[in-house]
C-alpha positions in Angstrom: -42.5 21.3 43.3 -45.6 21.1 45.3 -48.1 17.8 44.3 -51.6 18.8 44.7 -52.5 14.8 45.3 -50.2 13.8 47.4 -49.9 17.3 49.1 -46.0 16.9 49.2 -43.3 17.7 48.1 -41.4 16.3 45.1 -37.6 14.7 46.0 -36.7 15.2 42.2 -35.2 18.7 40.9 -36.1 20.1 37.2 -35.4 22.0 34.5 -37.5 24.7 34.1 -37.7 23.5 30.5 -39.6 20.4 29.7 -39.3 20.5 25.5 -35.9 20.1 23.8 -34.8 23.1 24.9 -32.1 21.5 28.0 -29.2 19.5 26.2 -29.8 17.1 29.4 -33.8 16.6 29.2 -33.6 16.2 25.4 -30.9 13.5 25.4 -32.9 12.0 27.9 -36.3 12.1 26.1 -34.8 10.8 22.6 -33.4 8.1 25.1 -36.9 7.1 25.9 -38.4 7.8 22.5 -36.2 5.0 21.0 -36.3 2.4 24.3 -37.8 -0.5 24.3 -41.2 0.1 25.7 -41.3 3.4 22.9 -40.0 3.0 20.0 -38.0 -0.6 20.6 -35.2 0.5 17.3 -32.8 -2.6 17.4 -29.4 -1.5 17.1 -30.5 2.8 18.6 -29.5 2.5 22.0 -28.4 5.2 24.4 -24.7 5.1 23.7 -26.0 5.4 20.2 -28.0 8.3 21.4 -25.7 10.3 23.2 -23.1 9.7 20.6 -25.3 10.7 18.0 -26.2 13.9 19.6 -22.6 14.7 20.6 -22.0 15.0 16.8 -24.9 16.7 16.4 -26.2 14.1 14.3 -29.5 14.0 16.0 -31.6 16.6 18.3 -35.2 16.2 17.8 -37.0 12.6 17.5 -38.0 13.9 13.4 -34.0 13.7 13.2 -33.8 9.9 13.5 -35.9 9.3 10.7 -33.7 11.6 8.5 -30.3 10.7 9.7 -27.3 11.1 6.6 -26.3 7.4 7.1 -23.5 8.2 4.4 -22.2 10.3 7.7 -22.6 7.8 10.1 -20.6 4.6 8.2 -17.9 7.0 7.9 -17.7 7.2 11.8 -15.7 5.1 14.1 -17.0 1.7 14.3 -19.9 1.8 11.8 -19.2 -0.2 8.5 -21.8 -0.6 5.7 -23.3 -3.8 7.3 -24.4 -2.3 10.6 -25.7 1.2 8.5 -27.8 -0.8 6.9 -28.9 -3.0 9.7 -29.3 0.8 11.4 -31.5 2.3 8.7 -33.6 -0.7 8.2 -34.5 -1.2 11.9 -35.7 2.4 11.5 -37.6 2.0 9.1 -39.2 -0.6 10.5 -40.4 1.2 12.7 -42.4 3.8 10.4 -45.3 1.6 11.6 -46.3 1.7 15.4 -49.0 1.3 17.6 -50.8 5.0 19.0 -50.3 4.1 22.4 -46.9 3.2 21.8 -46.0 6.6 19.7 -47.6 8.1 22.7 -45.6 6.5 25.4 -42.7 7.2 23.2 -43.3 11.2 23.3 -41.9 11.0 27.4 -45.2 13.3 28.3 -44.8 13.3 32.4 -47.4 11.7 33.7 -47.4 9.6 30.7 -46.9 5.9 31.1 -48.3 2.9 29.6 -51.3 2.6 31.1 -52.4 5.9 30.4 -51.0 5.8 26.7 -53.0 2.9 26.4 -56.1 4.8 28.1 -55.4 7.9 25.3 -54.9 5.5 22.2 -58.3 3.7 23.0 -59.9 7.0 23.4 -58.1 8.6 20.1 -58.1 5.5 17.8 -55.6 7.1 15.0 -53.0 9.9 15.1 -55.4 11.8 12.9 -57.7 11.8 16.1 -55.4 12.3 18.3 -53.4 15.0 16.7 -57.2 16.9 15.6 -57.9 16.2 20.0 -55.4 17.2 21.9 -57.3 19.7 24.3 -59.2 17.0 25.9 -56.2 15.6 26.7 -56.5 16.0 30.5 -60.9 15.3 30.6 -59.2 11.9 29.6 -57.6 10.7 31.8 -59.1 12.3 34.7 -62.0 10.5 34.2 -59.9 6.6 33.6 -57.8 7.4 36.6 -58.8 10.4 38.7 -55.2 9.9 40.2 -53.5 11.6 37.4 -53.2 15.5 36.6 -51.5 16.3 33.1 -50.3 19.7 33.6 -51.4 22.7 31.3 -48.1 23.0 29.3 -49.1 19.6 27.8 -52.3 19.8 26.9 -51.4 21.6 23.6 -47.9 19.7 23.6 -46.9 23.1 21.7 -43.4 21.8 22.0 -43.8 18.6 19.9 -45.9 20.0 17.0 -43.2 20.0 14.9 -42.4 16.2 15.8 -46.3 16.1 14.8 -45.6 17.8 11.4 -42.8 15.7 10.9 -44.5 12.3 11.1 -46.5 13.2 8.4 -43.9 14.2 6.0 -42.1 10.8 6.7 -45.0 8.6 6.1 -45.4 7.6 10.3 -48.4 5.6 10.8 -49.5 6.0 14.4 -52.6 3.7 14.6 -53.8 1.7 16.9 -53.6 -1.7 16.4 -56.9 -3.7 16.9 -57.1 -5.3 20.4 
């Protein structure tokens, strides 16, 4: 892939699917979603993501918030207490700052700093969802080096996740500075 800013070819090969349609990308996006810098769900690390993926318990981020805990309790190494702890940890993360939420989406070129810039502009999840089209303009103004690929401006691949957030009463509001 040619980088217009550096005028060099990237040394990394990527799947042609940036959404959750490629298994490898999907697993890595889920790992990113639960990582310490993103949702930081205690007891839900990389190995759990991989295990739940193989068992088809999760495929998308919203699946984390609607896990079938009775199935998990029957799995080898999971008891009632560990399942209750996982359920508690997941429920604790239904409130998250907007910047962490934006970062958790795993959008290429949106690291913690750009997520902070975006959260300061949008202020709330409602505004973020309503006004995604100005995504690239905000970042270009705040950080001229960052150019967002056009397929991310409307985030169509993550729209199902946005609607699930409202269903699960996930609060993604910016915290006061």
